[in-house]
MARVO-588699 format. One record per residue: residue number from 1; residue in three letters; x, y, z of N, C-alpha, C in turn. Coordinates in pm, 1 decimal. Example, Ala and Ser with C-alpha at 12.3 -4.5 7.8 and 13.67 -1.06 7.14 Angstrom:
// MARVO-588699
PT  pos  code       npx       npy       npz      capx      capy      capz       cpx       cpy       cpz
PT    1   ALA    1319.0    -569.0     780.0    1230.0    -450.0     780.0    1320.0    -330.0     780.0
PT    2   SER    1285.0    -225.0     708.0    1367.0    -106.0     714.0    1290.0       3.0     787.0
//
This chain:
// MARVO-588699
PT  pos  code       npx       npy       npz      capx      capy      capz       cpx       cpy       cpz
PT    1   MET    3537.2   -1904.9    1578.6    3396.0   -1926.9    1547.3    3313.7   -1803.6    1578.5
PT    2   ASN    3341.6   -1740.0    1692.6    3266.8   -1619.6    1729.9    3287.4   -1508.1    1628.9
PT    3   ARG    3409.7   -1499.3    1575.2    3437.5   -1395.0    1475.7    3357.1   -1418.5    1348.4
PT    4   ILE    3344.4   -1546.1    1309.3    3266.3   -1578.6    1189.4    3120.8   -1541.8    1209.8
PT    5   ARG    3066.2   -1575.7    1328.8    2927.2   -1541.4    1358.2    2906.3   -1390.4    1358.9
PT    6   ALA    3001.9   -1320.2    1414.3    2991.8   -1173.9    1419.9    2994.4   -1114.5    1279.8
PT    7   ALA    3080.9   -1170.3    1192.4    3089.4   -1121.3    1055.2    2958.8   -1146.3     981.0
PT    8   LYS    2900.3   -1267.1    1002.5    2772.4   -1297.3     938.8    2664.2   -1201.0     985.1
PT    9   ALA    2664.8   -1168.6    1113.4    2564.0   -1077.4    1169.1    2576.7    -939.4    1106.3
PT   10   LEU    2700.0    -893.5    1089.7    2721.9    -762.2    1029.1    2672.3    -758.3     885.3
PT   11   PHE    2676.7    -874.1     817.3    2632.6    -881.0     677.4    2479.9    -896.4     666.8
PT   12   VAL    2423.4    -981.8     755.3    2281.5   -1016.1     745.3    2191.5    -908.1     803.2
PT   13   LEU    2226.7    -847.8     913.7    2139.4    -752.1     981.2    2099.9    -633.3     894.1
PT   14   PRO    2193.0    -569.3     819.3    2151.0    -459.2     731.6    2052.2    -503.9     624.3
PT   15   LEU    2073.1    -627.1     569.6    1980.7    -677.5     468.7    1842.6    -700.4     528.8
PT   16   LEU    1838.6    -754.5     651.2    1711.6    -778.5     717.7    1640.2    -647.8     747.8
PT   17   ALA    1714.9    -548.0     791.3    1654.6    -417.2     820.7    1596.6    -353.6     694.6
PT   18   THR    1668.6    -368.5     582.0    1619.7    -313.0     455.6    1491.2    -381.9     412.4
PT   19   ALA    1484.5    -515.0     428.2    1364.6    -589.4     389.5    1245.3    -547.8     474.0
PT   20   ILE    1266.3    -531.4     604.6    1157.5    -489.0     693.8    1109.3    -349.8     656.5
PT   21   LEU    1202.9    -261.4     626.0    1167.8    -124.0     588.8    1084.5    -122.9     460.9
PT   22   ARG    1120.6    -205.6     363.3    1046.0    -210.5     238.2     904.8    -261.1     260.5
PT   23   LEU     889.5    -360.5     349.6     756.9    -413.7     378.3     670.6    -310.7     448.5
PT   24   ALA     733.0    -225.9     527.6     658.8    -126.2     604.0     615.8      -8.2     518.9
PT   25   GLN     685.0      15.7     407.7     654.8     130.0     323.6     543.9      97.2     225.1
PT   26   PRO     456.5     196.0     190.9     352.6     171.1      91.0     413.3     147.7     -46.1
PT   27   SER     343.1      74.8    -128.9     390.6      44.8    -263.8     398.9     171.1    -346.9
PT   28   LEU     508.5     188.8    -419.6     523.5     305.1    -506.2     419.4     301.9    -616.6
PT   29   ALA     392.7     181.2    -670.6     293.7     169.2    -778.3     157.2     213.8    -729.8
PT   30   ALA     121.9     175.2    -605.2      -8.2     212.8    -552.7     -19.5     363.3    -535.0
PT   31   SER      89.2     427.7    -491.2      85.2     571.2    -465.8      83.5     651.8    -594.7
PT   32   ARG     111.2     586.2    -708.0     118.2     656.2    -834.9      -7.5     637.1    -920.4
PT   33   THR    -113.3     589.0    -859.7    -239.4     573.4    -930.9    -350.6     644.6    -855.7
PT   34   SER    -428.1     723.6    -927.9    -541.7     795.8    -870.9    -668.5     744.9    -939.3
PT   35   VAL    -767.2     701.8    -860.0    -888.3     640.9    -913.3   -1011.5     718.6    -867.5
PT   36   VAL   -1104.6     740.2    -961.1   -1231.1     807.3    -931.4   -1345.2     719.7    -980.8
PT   37   THR   -1443.2     692.9    -895.5   -1563.2     620.6    -938.3   -1675.9     721.2    -959.7
PT   38   ASP   -1768.3     684.9   -1048.6   -1879.6     773.7   -1082.4   -2006.6     689.4   -1093.6
PT   39   PRO   -2119.3     737.5   -1039.5   -2242.2     657.2   -1043.3   -2286.2     627.1   -1186.6
PT   40   VAL   -2317.1     502.4   -1212.6   -2371.3     464.9   -1342.9   -2517.6     509.0   -1350.1
PT   41   GLY   -2555.4     566.9   -1463.8   -2692.7     611.1   -1480.0   -2716.6     755.9   -1441.7
PT   42   ASP   -2608.1     831.2   -1416.4   -2624.9     972.6   -1378.8   -2624.8    1064.9   -1499.7
PT   43   VAL   -2648.7    1010.0   -1618.6   -2660.3    1090.5   -1739.9   -2806.3    1089.4   -1786.1
PT   44   LYS   -2839.5    1174.3   -1880.2   -2976.6    1180.1   -1930.3   -3014.6    1048.5   -1997.9
PT   45   LYS   -3142.9    1015.8   -1995.5   -3189.7     885.9   -2044.5   -3154.9     861.0   -2190.3
PT   46   GLN   -3154.8     967.3   -2269.9   -3129.5     946.7   -2412.5   -2981.0     931.4   -2444.4
PT   47   ILE   -2894.9     948.0   -2345.4   -2750.6     934.8   -2366.8   -2712.7     787.0   -2366.2
PT   48   PRO   -2638.3     740.3   -2464.7   -2597.3     599.1   -2466.1   -2502.9     567.4   -2349.9
PT   49   SER   -2510.3     444.0   -2302.2   -2431.5     404.2   -2184.9   -2281.6     409.7   -2208.8
PT   50   TYR   -2239.2     404.5   -2335.3   -2095.9     411.2   -2361.4   -2042.0     554.2   -2352.3
PT   51   GLN   -2126.5     647.7   -2312.2   -2079.3     781.3   -2275.7   -2095.9     808.3   -2126.0
PT   52   ASP   -2139.0     706.9   -2052.8   -2161.5     715.7   -1908.5   -2038.6     659.8   -1837.1
PT   53   ILE   -1966.3     745.0   -1765.5   -1843.9     702.4   -1697.4   -1876.8     626.2   -1569.5
PT   54   ALA   -1814.4     509.6   -1552.3   -1827.9     431.5   -1429.4   -1705.5     449.9   -1338.9
PT   55   GLN   -1589.6     460.1   -1400.0   -1464.6     477.9   -1325.2   -1358.5     534.3   -1417.5
PT   56   ALA   -1269.6     612.7   -1360.6   -1155.5     665.2   -1436.0   -1032.6     658.6   -1346.9
PT   57   SER    -917.2     640.2   -1409.2    -793.3     635.5   -1331.9    -681.3     705.3   -1407.6
PT   58   MET    -594.0     766.9   -1331.4    -473.1     828.1   -1384.5    -354.9     761.2   -1315.9
PT   59   SER    -263.5     706.1   -1394.8    -147.3     639.3   -1337.2     -22.0     676.4   -1413.7
PT   60   GLN      90.8     658.6   -1349.2     219.2     681.6   -1414.2     290.3     548.3   -1428.6
PT   61   LYS     326.5     515.1   -1550.7     397.5     391.3   -1578.7     520.4     424.4   -1661.1
PT   62   ASP     637.2     387.7   -1606.7     763.4     421.8   -1670.6     769.8     572.8   -1692.4
PT   63   HIS     772.8     617.8   -1817.5     782.2     760.8   -1844.5     655.6     812.3   -1912.6
PT   64   SER     541.1     755.9   -1874.5     414.8     796.2   -1936.8     304.6     809.1   -1832.4
PT   65   PHE     208.2     895.0   -1861.2      85.0     901.0   -1784.7     -21.7     826.2   -1863.4
PT   66   VAL     -98.1     744.5   -1793.2    -200.1     661.9   -1857.4    -336.4     697.4   -1799.1
PT   67   LEU    -424.8     745.1   -1883.9    -562.3     774.3   -1844.2    -651.1     661.5   -1895.4
PT   68   SER    -719.7     595.1   -1803.6    -814.1     489.4   -1839.6    -953.7     531.3   -1798.1
PT   69   VAL   -1048.2     516.5   -1888.4   -1187.3     551.5   -1861.6   -1272.4     427.4   -1883.3
PT   70   ASP   -1337.9     381.1   -1776.6   -1428.1     266.7   -1784.5   -1571.4     318.3   -1795.4
PT   71   LEU   -1643.3     268.2   -1893.5   -1777.4     315.6   -1924.1   -1882.2     212.0   -1883.2
PT   72   ALA   -2008.1     255.3   -1882.8   -2116.1     166.4   -1840.2   -2148.3      60.0   -1943.8
PT   73   ALA   -2100.6      76.0   -2065.8   -2124.3     -22.1   -2171.7   -2011.4     -16.1   -2272.8
PT   74   ALA   -1995.2    -124.3   -2346.2   -1890.1    -130.7   -2447.6   -1916.7     -31.0   -2559.9
PT   75   ILE   -1809.5      22.9   -2615.0   -1820.7     117.5   -2726.1   -1841.1      40.7   -2856.2
PT   76   PRO   -1944.2      72.8   -2931.9   -1965.0       3.3   -3059.3   -1849.8      29.4   -3155.7
PT   77   ALA   -1835.8     -58.2   -3251.9   -1731.4     -40.9   -3353.1   -1756.6      84.0   -3436.6
PT   78   SER   -1882.9     120.7   -3450.7   -1917.9     239.2   -3529.9   -2038.1     308.5   -3465.7
PT   79   PRO   -2014.6     388.0   -3359.6   -2126.3     454.3   -3291.4   -2198.7     551.2   -3385.5
PT   80   PRO   -2331.2     558.8   -3376.1   -2403.3     653.5   -3460.7   -2370.9     797.9   -3422.0
PT   81   VAL   -2350.3     880.8   -3521.7   -2319.5    1021.4   -3498.3   -2367.2    1101.7   -3618.8
PT   82   ASN   -2416.2    1221.2   -3592.7   -2465.7    1305.7   -3700.3   -2350.2    1355.4   -3788.0
PT   83   PRO   -2374.6    1381.9   -3915.9   -2269.4    1435.3   -4004.4   -2208.9    1564.1   -3947.3
PT   84   GLY   -2077.7    1572.2   -3946.4   -2009.0    1689.7   -3894.7   -1994.8    1692.9   -3744.4
PT   85   ALA   -2055.7    1595.3   -3675.4   -2048.4    1589.5   -3529.1   -1944.8    1485.3   -3486.9
PT   86   ALA   -1925.9    1471.7   -3355.2   -1828.8    1375.1   -3304.1   -1862.9    1340.6   -3159.8
PT   87   LEU   -1814.8    1226.4   -3116.9   -1822.0    1186.6   -2976.9   -1682.9    1200.2   -2917.1
PT   88   GLU   -1678.9    1228.2   -2787.0   -1550.5    1261.9   -2724.2   -1542.9    1201.1   -2584.3
PT   89   TRP   -1431.0    1132.0   -2556.2   -1400.9    1080.2   -2423.6   -1267.5    1143.4   -2382.9
PT   90   ASP   -1268.9    1220.3   -2274.3   -1154.4    1308.1   -2246.1   -1101.9    1299.2   -2104.1
PT   91   GLY    -985.2    1358.8   -2090.3    -929.9    1387.9   -1959.8    -856.3    1519.4   -1968.3
PT   92   CYS    -834.6    1583.7   -1854.2    -754.5    1706.3   -1856.9    -664.7    1712.7   -1735.4
PT   93   PHE    -552.9    1784.3   -1751.7    -450.1    1799.6   -1648.8    -445.2    1946.5   -1606.3
PT   94   ASP    -463.7    1972.2   -1479.5    -443.3    2106.7   -1425.9    -309.7    2105.9   -1353.4
PT   95   THR    -204.0    2137.8   -1426.3     -69.1    2130.8   -1369.9     -25.6    2259.0   -1301.4
PT   96   ASP    -100.4    2367.7   -1324.1     -67.7    2497.0   -1262.7    -197.4    2568.1   -1224.7
PT   97   PRO    -239.5    2557.4   -1097.8    -367.1    2616.3   -1055.3    -374.1    2768.7   -1070.9
PT   98   SER    -260.2    2834.5   -1095.4    -260.4    2980.3   -1106.6    -290.0    3029.5   -1248.2
PT   99   THR    -296.2    2938.8   -1346.5    -317.0    2980.8   -1485.1    -449.3    2927.6   -1539.5
PT  100   PHE    -509.8    3004.8   -1630.5    -636.6    2969.0   -1694.4    -627.9    3002.8   -1843.3
PT  101   PRO    -563.8    2916.1   -1922.1    -550.2    2944.2   -2065.9    -687.1    2961.3   -2133.0
PT  102   GLN    -693.1    3052.2   -2227.8    -815.3    3075.4   -2304.7    -795.3    3030.5   -2448.4
PT  103   GLY    -888.7    2950.5   -2498.0    -880.1    2907.3   -2636.3    -881.9    2757.4   -2651.7
PT  104   PHE    -848.8    2712.1   -2771.4    -860.2    2573.7   -2815.4    -816.8    2472.6   -2708.7
PT  105   PRO    -897.3    2365.8   -2686.0   -1020.9    2331.7   -2756.6   -1146.1    2395.7   -2698.4
PT  106   VAL   -1126.8    2481.6   -2597.3   -1239.9    2556.1   -2542.6   -1276.9    2666.1   -2642.0
PT  107   PRO   -1404.0    2699.2   -2658.7   -1442.8    2805.8   -2751.4   -1367.6    2934.8   -2724.6
PT  108   PRO   -1342.5    3016.0   -2826.6   -1264.1    3139.8   -2812.2   -1315.4    3229.4   -2699.8
PT  109   GLY   -1219.3    3279.3   -2621.0   -1252.8    3372.3   -2513.6   -1292.2    3307.5   -2382.9
PT  110   GLN   -1306.9    3175.3   -2381.8   -1346.8    3106.5   -2260.1   -1224.7    3044.3   -2192.0
PT  111   PRO   -1200.4    3078.8   -2064.2   -1085.2    3022.1   -1994.0   -1114.0    2882.3   -1941.7
PT  112   SER   -1008.5    2806.8   -1923.1   -1017.9    2674.3   -1861.6    -894.0    2655.1   -1774.9
PT  113   PRO    -908.0    2593.0   -1657.5    -791.4    2573.8   -1571.2    -694.3    2468.1   -1621.1
PT  114   CYS    -732.5    2391.5   -1723.0    -648.5    2279.9   -1768.9    -542.9    2326.9   -1868.6
PT  115   GLU    -418.5    2296.5   -1838.0    -310.5    2325.9   -1932.1    -303.0    2221.5   -2043.1
PT  116   PHE    -357.8    2102.5   -2016.5    -351.8    1994.1   -2115.2    -486.1    1921.5   -2121.5
PT  117   TYR    -526.2    1886.9   -2242.1    -639.3    1797.6   -2264.6    -588.4    1675.4   -2339.7
PT  118   VAL    -638.9    1558.0   -2303.6    -614.0    1438.8   -2382.5    -749.4    1376.6   -2411.4
PT  119   GLY    -777.1    1350.5   -2539.3    -910.0    1305.7   -2574.7    -912.0    1201.2   -2684.2
PT  120   THR   -1011.1    1115.4   -2675.3   -1041.1    1020.3   -2781.8   -1164.4    1069.6   -2855.4
PT  121   PHE   -1159.1    1069.5   -2987.0   -1268.6    1121.3   -3068.9   -1315.6    1014.9   -3167.6
PT  122   TRP   -1446.4    1014.9   -3191.6   -1505.7     936.1   -3300.0   -1579.0    1034.1   -3389.1
PT  123   ASP   -1535.7    1047.1   -3513.4   -1592.1    1145.9   -3604.6   -1683.8    1084.9   -3709.8
PT  124   GLY   -1723.2     960.1   -3686.8   -1807.9     891.0   -3783.0   -1730.1     806.1   -3880.9
PT  125   ALA   -1598.1     825.6   -3883.2   -1514.1     748.8   -3974.9   -1404.4     671.1   -3901.8
PT  126   SER   -1349.6     728.1   -3795.0   -1240.0     663.2   -3723.9   -1231.2     713.3   -3580.7
PT  127   PHE   -1166.6     633.8   -3497.4   -1130.6     674.4   -3361.8    -987.3     726.4   -3365.3
PT  128   PHE    -960.6     834.8   -3292.9    -824.5     883.9   -3279.9    -811.5     956.6   -3146.9
PT  129   ALA    -688.6     964.7   -3097.0    -662.6    1030.9   -2968.7    -554.6    1136.8   -2986.6
PT  130   ILE    -574.2    1250.7   -2921.1    -477.7    1360.7   -2929.4    -453.7    1421.7   -2791.7
PT  131   LEU    -335.1    1475.9   -2775.7    -302.1    1558.4   -2660.0    -298.4    1703.0   -2706.2
PT  132   ILE    -361.6    1792.2   -2629.9    -361.7    1934.5   -2662.7    -286.7    2009.2   -2553.0
PT  133   ASP    -173.2    2065.4   -2588.3     -90.4    2145.6   -2497.4    -135.9    2290.5   -2510.2
PT  134   ARG    -198.5    2343.4   -2405.5    -257.1    2477.0   -2410.4    -166.1    2583.7   -2351.0
PT  135   ARG     -49.0    2547.2   -2306.1      41.5    2644.6   -2244.5      78.1    2760.4   -2337.5
PT  136   PRO      98.8    2737.1   -2469.2     131.5    2851.0   -2556.1      22.8    2958.3   -2561.4
PT  137   LEU    -101.4    2922.1   -2529.6    -210.3    3020.2   -2531.7    -187.8    3130.7   -2429.1
PT  138   LEU    -112.6    3100.0   -2323.8     -88.5    3198.6   -2218.2      -1.3    3314.6   -2266.3
PT  139   SER      73.3    3293.2   -2373.5     161.6    3398.5   -2425.8     123.2    3438.6   -2567.5
PT  140   GLY      -2.4    3414.3   -2604.4     -49.6    3456.1   -2735.5     -22.5    3359.6   -2847.7
PT  141   GLY      28.5    3240.9   -2817.0      57.5    3142.6   -2919.8     -61.1    3051.3   -2948.8
PT  142   GLN     -34.1    2944.4   -3021.5    -136.9    2847.6   -3058.0    -116.8    2718.5   -2978.8
PT  143   ALA    -226.7    2654.3   -2946.0    -218.7    2525.0   -2878.6    -148.9    2423.5   -2968.6
PT  144   ILE     -77.8    2330.7   -2906.5      -3.6    2228.3   -2979.5     -77.4    2095.3   -2969.0
PT  145   THR    -106.1    2034.5   -3081.8    -179.4    1907.9   -3085.1     -86.0    1795.1   -3127.3
PT  146   THR     -86.6    1686.7   -3049.2      -0.3    1571.6   -3075.7     -82.2    1443.9   -3067.8
PT  147   SER     -67.5    1355.9   -3165.0    -134.6    1226.3   -3159.6     -73.8    1141.1   -3048.9
PT  148   VAL    -157.6    1066.4   -2977.6    -109.6     980.3   -2869.0    -169.5     840.8   -2886.5
PT  149   PRO    -102.6     739.3   -2829.3    -152.3     601.9   -2840.9    -288.4     585.0   -2774.2
PT  150   LEU    -371.0     502.3   -2834.6    -508.2     480.3   -2789.5    -539.6     331.0   -2794.7
PT  151   THR    -607.2     283.1   -2689.9    -657.0     146.2   -2687.5    -802.9     147.3   -2645.0
PT  152   ILE    -887.8      79.6   -2721.4   -1027.6      61.7   -2683.6   -1051.7     -87.2   -2668.8
PT  153   SER   -1093.6    -127.3   -2548.7   -1119.2    -268.1   -2520.5   -1255.4    -279.6   -2452.9
PT  154   GLY   -1356.6    -307.7   -2530.8   -1490.6    -317.0   -2474.9   -1537.9    -183.3   -2423.0
PT  155   ALA   -1554.5    -175.2   -2291.0   -1603.5     -52.6   -2228.5   -1491.4      33.8   -2171.7
PT  156   GLU   -1366.6       1.3   -2203.0   -1252.8      76.6   -2148.4   -1175.4     147.0   -2259.3
PT  157   ILE   -1149.5     274.4   -2237.0   -1063.4     353.1   -2324.9    -936.6     387.5   -2247.3
PT  158   THR    -821.5     367.0   -2310.5    -694.2     399.1   -2246.5    -612.0     487.4   -2339.2
PT  159   MET    -567.0     600.4   -2285.7    -482.9     694.2   -2359.2    -349.9     708.6   -2285.7
PT  160   THR    -240.0     704.7   -2360.0    -107.2     709.0   -2301.2     -33.6     835.3   -2347.5
PT  161   VAL      17.9     911.4   -2250.6      83.4    1039.1   -2279.5     226.1    1036.3   -2225.9
PT  162   ASP     321.8    1062.6   -2310.5     461.4    1074.6   -2267.2     470.9    1184.5   -2161.6
PT  163   SER     531.5    1153.4   -2048.7     539.3    1249.1   -1937.7     604.2    1380.5   -1978.9
PT  164   ALA     702.5    1373.8   -2068.4     772.4    1494.9   -2110.4     679.3    1591.0   -2182.6
PT  165   LEU     576.3    1539.0   -2249.7     485.4    1625.9   -2323.8     400.3    1713.9   -2233.7
PT  166   VAL     387.4    1673.4   -2107.5     310.6    1753.9   -2011.9     400.2    1814.2   -1904.3
PT  167   GLY     530.2    1818.8   -1932.2     623.6    1887.2   -1841.9     669.8    1806.2   -1723.7
PT  168   ASP     651.7    1675.1   -1726.3     696.1    1589.0   -1615.2     651.3    1639.7   -1478.7
PT  169   PRO     523.2    1668.6   -1459.0     479.3    1722.1   -1329.3     490.1    1617.5   -1218.4
PT  170   SER     520.7    1662.9   -1097.3     526.2    1572.0    -982.5     388.9    1555.3    -919.1
PT  171   SER     298.0    1646.2    -948.9     160.7    1636.3    -900.4      72.9    1727.7    -985.6
PT  172   PHE     -56.2    1698.5    -991.1    -149.8    1781.6   -1066.0    -292.5    1737.3   -1034.3
PT  173   GLY    -388.4    1819.2   -1074.6    -527.6    1780.6   -1065.7    -574.0    1728.2   -1200.2
PT  174   TRP    -668.5    1636.0   -1198.1    -715.3    1578.4   -1324.4    -862.4    1542.0   -1313.4
PT  175   LEU    -926.8    1529.1   -1427.7   -1063.1    1478.8   -1432.7   -1086.8    1413.7   -1568.0
PT  176   ALA   -1189.0    1330.1   -1574.2   -1230.5    1265.3   -1698.5   -1371.3    1311.3   -1731.8
PT  177   PHE   -1404.4    1316.3   -1860.0   -1538.3    1358.8   -1899.2   -1571.0    1308.6   -2039.0
PT  178   THR   -1699.1    1311.1   -2071.7   -1744.9    1275.6   -2205.3   -1829.7    1390.0   -2259.9
PT  179   PHE   -1814.4    1416.2   -2388.6   -1886.6    1523.1   -2457.4   -1948.1    1469.0   -2585.9
PT  180   THR   -2050.6    1537.4   -2633.1   -2099.5    1520.8   -2769.3   -2072.3    1650.3   -2843.0
PT  181   LEU   -1998.1    1642.8   -2952.0   -1965.7    1761.4   -3030.3   -2064.9    1774.8   -3145.5
PT  182   LYS   -2119.8    1893.6   -3161.7   -2212.5    1919.9   -3271.9   -2141.8    1983.9   -3391.6
PT  183   GLY   -2016.3    2022.1   -3369.6   -1937.8    2085.2   -3475.4   -1791.6    2053.0   -3455.6
PT  184   PRO   -1701.7    2126.4   -3520.0   -1558.1    2101.2   -3508.5   -1507.9    2118.4   -3365.4
PT  185   ILE   -1396.4    2052.4   -3334.3   -1332.7    2069.0   -3204.0   -1297.7    2216.3   -3182.9
PT  186   GLY   -1335.9    2270.0   -3067.7   -1307.4    2409.5   -3037.1   -1420.6    2503.9   -3069.4
PT  187   SER   -1529.8    2453.4   -3126.4   -1643.4    2539.4   -3159.0   -1739.4    2545.5   -3040.8
PT  188   GLU   -1840.8    2629.0   -3051.8   -1939.7    2643.7   -2946.4   -2033.2    2522.8   -2938.5
PT  189   GLY   -2034.9    2441.5   -3042.7   -2132.0    2333.6   -3051.0   -2091.7    2208.4   -2976.6
PT  190   PHE   -2104.8    2206.4   -2845.8   -2073.7    2085.9   -2770.2   -2171.1    2072.7   -2653.4
PT  191   THR   -2193.1    1948.3   -2611.1   -2280.8    1920.3   -2497.3   -2206.8    1832.9   -2397.1
PT  192   PRO   -2181.0    1882.9   -2275.2   -2120.9    1797.7   -2172.4   -2214.7    1682.7   -2136.9
PT  193   VAL   -2159.0    1564.7   -2117.0   -2240.5    1447.2   -2086.7   -2216.5    1397.4   -1944.5
PT  194   ASP   -2091.0    1364.2   -1911.7   -2061.3    1308.9   -1779.4   -1922.0    1351.6   -1735.8
PT  195   PHE   -1902.8    1361.9   -1602.8   -1774.6    1401.0   -1545.0   -1737.2    1305.3   -1432.2
PT  196   ALA   -1607.4    1284.8   -1413.1   -1556.9    1208.1   -1298.9   -1424.7    1270.1   -1254.8
PT  197   PRO   -1418.0    1333.8   -1139.1   -1527.9    1353.0   -1044.6   -1630.5    1454.1   -1096.6
PT  198   ASP   -1749.1    1453.1   -1035.3   -1855.4    1542.7   -1080.2   -1823.1    1688.7   -1050.6
PT  199   VAL   -1745.2    1713.2    -944.9   -1709.3    1849.7    -905.8   -1558.9    1855.4    -878.2
PT  200   GLY   -1493.5    1957.0    -929.4   -1352.2    1976.9    -900.8   -1261.9    1876.5    -969.9
PT  201   PHE   -1139.3    1866.0    -917.3   -1037.3    1777.9    -974.1    -999.6    1669.4    -873.6
PT  202   ALA    -956.7    1556.6    -925.5    -896.4    1452.7    -843.4    -746.5    1479.5    -837.7
PT  203   PRO    -682.7    1453.9    -723.6    -537.3    1475.4    -716.0    -458.3    1356.7    -767.7
PT  204   TRP    -350.0    1386.8    -839.1    -251.6    1283.2    -870.9    -116.1    1330.6    -821.5
PT  205   PRO     -41.0    1246.2    -746.8     -85.1    1116.5    -694.9    -186.2    1133.7    -582.7
PT  206   SER    -269.1    1033.7    -560.6    -374.2    1045.1    -459.6    -316.9    1024.2    -320.4
//
């Protein structure tokens, strides 16, 4: 009988220790989400609330990065926009703090610390989302644009990016922002509206 009890103890104790260890450790899902809140109403009065960021989050799910932007109001089915202009809800990834690519979608000659931009655009006819890989600009090449999945649900915009498209980084800085474009993407004609965080980058994972 003692041998049976001893055998059971040898089997049960490692399982119990593993369960206790798992309970003591923070959730992996929680550690893989970075959230930034932004004051509602911190934009100019004439700016519509659906360009006012309330919260943004960057998370990793399976093999994708998911950027969600929560706005102060739901996005209309057809927001008013001037001919040739566009509205923009964006995020950017600073995966290498030592590089500052110059060029698209930033106006020519202007550097930006972000190696990647992911944005949702409304051009007066349709909503679409793209990822812009700016790494080729560092060696004289052209930025690479790829369509990415987009979901708009009321006041929330969600963009999903395959991790491989951004180099599978283990950490990076990120931010969300909204712009009004007065001309084509990459031109001088743009007006920044709101940022989250307002200064610098948020870390992922947080």
